[in-house]
C-alpha positions in Angstrom: 100.9 -1.5 152.1 104.0 0.7 152.7 103.1 4.3 153.2 105.5 7.3 152.5 105.6 9.6 155.6 106.7 13.2 154.6 108.0 15.7 156.7 109.9 18.0 154.6 113.4 16.4 155.7 113.8 12.9 154.9 112.2 12.1 151.5 114.4 9.9 149.3 114.6 9.8 145.5 113.3 6.2 145.6 110.3 7.2 147.6 109.3 10.0 145.2 109.7 7.3 142.4 107.6 4.8 144.3 104.8 7.1 145.0 104.8 8.6 141.3 104.9 4.9 139.6 103.8 2.6 142.3 100.9 4.8 143.7 102.3 4.3 147.4 100.2 6.3 149.9 101.3 9.4 151.4 101.1 10.5 155.2 102.0 13.7 157.1 104.2 13.1 160.0 103.2 14.4 163.4 106.2 16.7 163.6 105.3 18.3 160.4 101.7 19.1 161.4 103.0 21.0 164.5 105.4 22.9 162.4 102.6 23.8 159.9 100.2 25.0 162.6 102.9 27.3 164.3 104.0 28.8 160.7 100.3 29.3 160.0 99.3 31.1 163.4 102.0 33.6 162.7 100.9 34.4 159.2 97.3 34.9 160.6 98.7 37.3 163.3 100.6 39.5 160.5 97.3 39.6 158.6 95.4 40.6 161.7 98.0 43.4 162.2 97.8 44.5 158.6 101.5 44.0 158.2 103.1 44.7 154.7 104.3 41.2 153.8 105.1 40.2 150.1 102.5 38.0 148.8 100.3 38.2 151.9 99.1 41.8 151.7 100.7 42.9 148.7 100.5 42.1 145.0 103.2 39.8 143.1 106.2 40.6 141.0 106.2 44.0 139.8 103.1 44.7 141.9 104.9 43.9 145.3 104.5 47.4 146.0 100.9 47.5 145.7 99.2 47.2 149.2 96.2 45.0 149.1 93.1 46.0 151.3 92.2 43.6 154.2 89.1 42.7 152.6 90.8 41.7 149.4 93.3 39.2 150.8 91.4 36.0 149.9 90.5 37.5 146.5 94.1 38.0 146.0 95.0 34.4 146.3 92.2 33.2 143.9 93.3 35.7 141.4 96.9 34.6 141.5 96.0 31.0 140.9 93.5 31.8 137.9 95.9 34.4 136.4 99.0 32.2 136.5 97.3 29.1 134.6 98.9 30.0 131.2 100.7 26.8 130.6 100.6 25.4 126.9 101.5 22.1 125.1 100.9 18.6 126.1 100.3 17.6 129.8 103.0 15.7 131.9 102.2 12.0 132.1 100.5 11.0 135.3 103.4 9.5 137.0 105.6 12.6 136.8 102.4 14.6 137.9 102.4 12.3 140.9 106.0 13.3 141.4 105.4 17.0 141.0 102.4 16.8 143.6 104.4 15.0 146.1 107.4 17.3 146.0 105.2 20.3 146.6 103.4 18.6 149.5 107.0 17.7 151.0 107.9 21.4 150.8 104.8 22.6 152.3 105.4 20.0 155.2 108.6 21.5 156.3 106.5 24.3 158.0 108.2 27.4 156.4 105.1 28.2 153.8 102.6 29.6 156.3 99.6 27.4 154.9 96.8 25.9 156.8 97.1 22.0 157.5 93.7 21.6 155.4 95.4 23.0 152.3 98.3 20.4 152.3 95.9 17.6 153.4 93.7 18.3 150.4 97.0 17.9 148.3 97.9 14.6 149.9 94.2 13.3 149.5 94.3 14.2 145.8 97.6 12.0 145.6 96.2 9.0 147.6 92.9 9.0 145.7 94.7 9.8 142.3 93.1 13.2 141.1 95.9 14.2 138.9 95.8 17.7 137.8 96.4 18.3 134.0 99.8 20.4 134.1 101.0 21.4 130.7 104.6 21.0 130.1 105.4 24.4 129.0 105.2 27.7 130.4 107.8 28.0 133.3 111.2 29.9 133.1 112.1 28.4 136.3 112.8 31.5 138.4 109.9 32.4 140.6 109.5 28.5 140.6 107.3 26.7 138.2 104.7 29.2 138.4 102.5 28.5 135.7 102.5 24.7 135.7 101.8 24.8 139.6 99.0 27.2 138.9 97.4 24.5 137.1 98.1 22.1 140.0 96.7 24.4 142.3 93.6 25.2 140.1 92.3 21.7 140.9 93.0 22.1 144.9 90.6 24.9 144.6 88.1 23.1 142.4 89.1 24.6 139.1 91.2 23.5 136.2 91.2 20.0 134.8 92.3 16.6 136.0 92.5 12.8 135.4 90.6 10.6 137.6 90.2 6.9 136.9 91.4 7.3 133.6 89.1 10.0 132.5 89.8 13.6 131.7 87.2 15.9 133.8 86.9 19.4 134.8 88.8 19.9 138.4 85.7 20.2 140.2 84.0 17.0 139.0 87.3 15.0 139.6 87.4 16.3 143.1 83.6 15.4 143.7 84.0 12.0 142.3 86.9 11.3 144.6 85.1 12.7 147.7 87.6 15.6 148.1 86.4 18.9 149.2 88.3 21.8 147.3 89.5 24.6 149.6 89.0 28.4 149.6 92.5 29.9 149.8 93.5 32.2 152.4 96.3 34.7 152.9 99.7 33.5 151.5 98.2 30.0 150.5 98.1 30.5 146.9 101.5 31.7 146.6 102.8 28.7 148.7 101.3 26.5 146.2 103.0 27.7 143.1 106.2 29.4 144.3 109.1 26.7 144.0 110.8 24.1 142.0 108.6 21.0 142.2 108.0 20.8 138.5 111.7 20.7 137.3 112.7 18.8 140.3 110.0 16.0 139.9 110.8 15.7 136.2 114.4 15.4 137.3 113.9 12.7 139.8 112.0 10.6 137.2 114.8 11.1 134.6 117.5 10.4 137.1 116.3 7.1 138.3 115.5 6.0 134.9 119.0 7.3 133.8 120.9 5.1 136.6 119.1 1.9 135.4 119.8 2.8 131.8 123.5 3.2 132.5 123.8 -0.5 133.4 121.6 -1.6 130.8 124.1 0.2 128.3 126.9 -1.6 130.0 124.8 -4.9 129.1 124.4 -3.7 125.5 128.1 -2.8 125.0 129.4 -6.0 126.4 126.9 -7.8 124.1 128.1 -5.9 121.1 131.8 -6.8 122.2 130.9 -10.4 122.2 129.3 -10.4 118.7 132.2 -8.5 117.2 134.8 -10.9 119.1 136.3 -8.3 120.9 139.0 -8.5 124.1 138.3 -8.0 127.6 141.9 -6.8 128.4 141.1 -3.2 128.1 138.9 -3.6 131.2 141.3 -5.3 133.5 142.0 -3.5 136.9 145.7 -2.5 136.2 144.7 0.0 133.5 142.0 1.6 135.7 143.9 1.7 138.9 146.3 4.3 137.4 143.4 6.6 136.3 141.0 6.2 139.2 137.9 7.9 138.3 135.2 6.2 140.3 132.7 5.9 137.1 135.5 4.5 134.9 136.6 1.7 137.6 133.1 0.6 138.2 132.2 0.3 134.6 135.4 -1.7 133.9 134.3 -4.4 136.6 130.8 -4.4 135.1 132.1 -5.4 131.9 134.4 -8.1 133.3 131.4 -9.5 135.3 129.2 -9.5 132.3 131.8 -11.3 130.2 132.8 -14.0 132.8 133.2 -17.6 131.4 132.9 -16.2 127.9 133.7 -19.2 125.4 133.9 -16.5 122.7 136.7 -14.3 124.0 138.6 -17.7 124.8 138.1 -18.5 121.3 140.3 -15.7 119.8 142.8 -15.2 122.5 145.9 -15.6 120.3 144.4 -13.8 117.4 146.6 -11.2 115.5 143.9 -8.3 116.2 145.9 -5.9 118.1 143.3 -3.4 119.6 139.6 -2.9 119.4 137.7 0.4 118.2 137.2 3.0 120.8 133.7 2.6 121.0 134.5 -1.0 122.5 138.2 -0.5 124.1 136.8 2.9 125.7 133.5 1.9 127.2 134.8 2.0 130.9 136.0 5.5 130.2 132.9 6.9 128.3 130.3 5.2 130.3 132.0 5.8 133.4 132.2 9.8 132.9 128.4 9.6 132.3 128.1 7.6 135.8 130.1 10.2 137.6 127.7 12.8 136.2 124.8 10.8 137.4 126.3 10.7 140.9 126.8 14.6 140.9 123.0 15.1 139.7 121.7 12.6 142.3 123.6 14.9 145.1 121.7 18.0 143.6 118.2 16.5 143.6 118.7 15.0 146.9 119.1 18.3 148.6 116.3 19.8 146.5 113.6 17.5 147.4 114.0 18.5 150.9 114.3 22.1 150.4 112.0 25.1 151.1 111.8 26.5 147.7 108.8 28.9 148.0 108.7 32.7 148.8 108.5 34.5 151.3 109.7 32.0 153.7 107.8 32.0 157.3 110.2 31.6 160.3 107.7 31.4 162.9 109.9 30.8 165.9 112.1 33.6 165.0 109.0 35.8 164.0 110.7 36.5 160.8 109.3 36.7 157.1 112.1 36.6 154.6 111.8 37.2 150.9 114.7 35.6 149.2 115.4 33.4 146.3 115.2 29.8 147.1 112.6 29.4 144.4 115.3 30.1 141.6 115.7 26.9 139.7 119.6 27.4 138.7 120.8 24.4 140.6 118.4 22.0 138.9 118.8 23.8 135.6 122.5 23.0 135.5 121.9 19.7 136.8 119.6 18.5 134.1 121.4 20.0 131.3 124.5 18.1 132.4 122.3 15.2 132.9 121.0 15.3 129.2 124.6 15.4 128.1 125.7 12.4 130.2 122.7 10.6 128.8 123.4 11.6 125.2 127.0 10.4 125.3 125.8 6.8 126.2 123.8 7.0 123.0 126.5 8.5 121.0 128.9 5.6 121.8 126.1 2.9 121.4 125.3 4.2 117.9 129.0 3.7 117.0 128.9 0.0 118.3 125.7 -0.6 116.1 127.6 0.7 113.1 130.3 -1.8 113.8 127.8 -4.5 114.0 125.8 -3.9 110.7 129.2 -3.0 108.6 130.5 -6.1 107.2 133.8 -4.9 106.4 134.3 -4.2 110.3 132.3 -6.8 111.9 133.1 -10.0 110.0 129.4 -10.7 110.3 126.8 -10.9 107.3 126.2 -7.4 106.1 123.4 -5.7 108.3 123.2 -8.8 110.2 120.9 -10.7 108.0 121.3 -13.5 105.5 120.6 -13.0 102.0 121.5 -9.6 102.0 120.1 -7.5 99.2 117.1 -9.5 99.3 116.9 -8.6 102.9 117.9 -5.2 104.3 118.1 -6.6 107.9 119.0 -3.9 110.4 120.4 -1.4 108.0 117.4 1.1 108.8 117.6 0.2 112.5 120.9 2.1 112.5 119.5 4.8 110.7 117.0 5.3 113.4 119.7 5.3 116.1 121.6 7.9 114.1 118.3 10.0 113.9 117.8 9.8 117.7 121.6 10.4 118.6 121.4 13.5 116.1 118.2 14.9 117.8 119.8 14.6 121.2 122.7 17.0 120.0 120.0 19.5 119.5 118.3 18.8 122.8 121.7 18.9 124.7 122.1 22.6 124.0 122.1 23.9 127.5 119.0 25.8 128.8 120.5 27.1 131.8 123.0 29.6 129.8 119.7 31.3 128.7 117.6 34.1 130.5 115.1 36.5 129.5 113.8 38.9 132.1 110.2 38.7 133.1 107.7 40.6 135.3 109.0 43.9 134.1 112.4 43.4 135.0 111.5 42.3 138.6 112.6 38.8 137.8 115.7 39.8 135.5 117.3 36.5 135.6 115.6 33.1 135.2 117.0 29.6 135.1 115.0 27.8 132.4 115.3 24.7 134.6 112.0 23.2 133.6 113.0 23.5 129.8 116.3 21.9 130.8 114.3 19.0 133.0 112.0 18.5 129.9 114.8 18.2 127.4 116.6 15.8 129.7 113.4 13.8 129.7 113.3 13.7 125.9 116.8 12.6 125.6 116.4 9.9 128.1 113.5 8.4 125.9 115.8 8.8 122.7 118.6 6.9 124.6 116.3 4.2 125.8 115.5 3.5 122.2 119.1 3.4 121.0 119.9 0.8 123.9 116.9 -1.3 122.5 118.6 -1.2 119.0 122.0 -2.1 120.1 120.7 -5.1 122.2 118.7 -6.3 119.2 121.6 -6.0 116.8 124.2 -7.6 119.4 121.9 -10.4 119.9 121.5 -11.0 116.2 125.4 -10.9 115.9 125.7 -13.4 118.8 123.4 -15.8 116.6 126.4 -15.9 114.0 129.1 -16.7 116.4 127.1 -20.0 117.7 127.7 -22.6 119.0 130.3 -20.4 121.1 128.6 -19.1 124.1 129.1 -15.5 125.5 129.9 -14.4 129.1 127.4 -15.3 131.9 125.7 -11.8 131.9 125.6 -11.4 128.0 124.2 -14.9 127.9 121.4 -14.3 130.2 120.5 -10.9 128.6 120.6 -12.8 125.2 118.1 -15.6 126.4 115.7 -12.8 127.9 115.6 -10.9 124.6 115.1 -14.0 122.5 112.3 -15.0 124.7 110.6 -11.9 123.5 112.2 -11.0 120.2 113.0 -14.1 117.6 116.1 -14.3 115.3 115.5 -12.1 112.3 115.8 -14.6 109.4 114.4 -12.3 106.9 113.0 -9.0 106.6 110.2 -7.9 109.0 108.7 -4.7 110.5 111.7 -4.1 113.1 109.6 -1.5 115.1 107.8 -4.2 116.7 110.9 -5.7 117.8 112.3 -2.5 119.1 109.3 -1.9 121.0 109.3 -5.1 122.7 113.2 -4.8 123.8 112.2 -1.3 124.9 109.7 -2.7 127.1 112.3 -4.9 128.6 114.5 -1.8 129.4 111.5 0.3 130.7 110.0 -2.4 133.0 113.5 -3.1 134.4 113.0 -6.9 133.5 116.4 -7.2 131.4 118.6 -5.6 134.1 117.0 -7.7 137.0 117.4 -11.0 135.3 121.0 -10.2 134.3 121.7 -9.0 138.0 120.1 -12.3 139.3 122.5 -14.3 137.4 125.6 -12.5 137.9 125.0 -10.1 140.8 124.5 -6.6 141.1 126.0 -4.3 138.6 127.7 -1.0 139.8 126.8 2.8 139.2 
């Protein structure tokens, strides 16, 4: 079995996803162990000297000017975890919770947090034995990091809170006991190190990013399927056009469409027709899809930096004998990236819904109305398009940027906040909506292809059609389409559709 070795320096987005979704085990590198020990030794020296250090021998936030007596240093850390468990709403799913846990562990592994090795090892043991704290989605403003949600994580580390274990929701202490993990008693600096930073917004962001990268390719497949069903042309995808406006996303999207449409009998059948141009939602797919792919590359670059960053406070630089209270916990880089990611995803759904409308409108498509025989008696895909409209409209609301908002907290000590976790959760909701819209377009596109038989579509489109038809039959008369949408959605989420298409024609580009 593969093991993900963490040291705070080399974690990849794909490794985060593998630990989160595939439950790969995690180990700490030898180099990280040495750095952690050195950092802790310096913190213990500061405590012994009764030095004034934020969060170690002082209160937090507005109370940073309150000196804590030596005998109360341990109580300070426990109080911090208890008082900050104020999250509300539904908990994150277990896969995202695992991503959050891994990212917190990786930050601590950098050796700038001043914790004992046993604290980090406890968190790693929880990951490996699948003790997953219940972390409410709401309650973070993304400024001093994700304080409230991370306090719920830390609560289980110390034997409090609630957790999932083997499919059961338990008190944190019970989950730890069943897993054979001893909770820790926090010492100086350790509570603050566990809850100060950006792993919640970043963990959600990594999950959305990797799903979005696959979904962008799936929507190329969906768009090509629709183009074939509507007897569109591939001339707008030729390299000559895109070489004179060489945005990377646009160019790779155009190449994807040409690859998907290769050997299409449908396109050859109307090469000399009198139709001059396709609608924008077909002709401009490289430009629109490509712009979203350019955003995905930018967001990936931000996340790749963040997953290997020290984002807690204060930071312990043991070799330089310095403790610096800075602002690495502030989530603004992630907040803006998540807002941009939501917009990029939403645009993929916007143009997809327009293609769905072309498919179901007989005056535009030349196909039976709402893609069904005996229209009137049957409504076909009429309301499937309405569902797509509802999802696209909801996305427009969700795409209002969170990162432009800031409400001061902690008696104006924390007077500018990022709302990064709000932005990440919104991007997650947009992702789910876009996945459903993609499923609806694929269903409509395949139904349209049934009406242009015996002509065969391009190699990639044909393989997508065959895969979907193995799971969703042709719609001869009305049935409850939500089952069909769900089956097609599963092919997208479990990556089956993309894999079979790429096995047929080669990898699509991003």
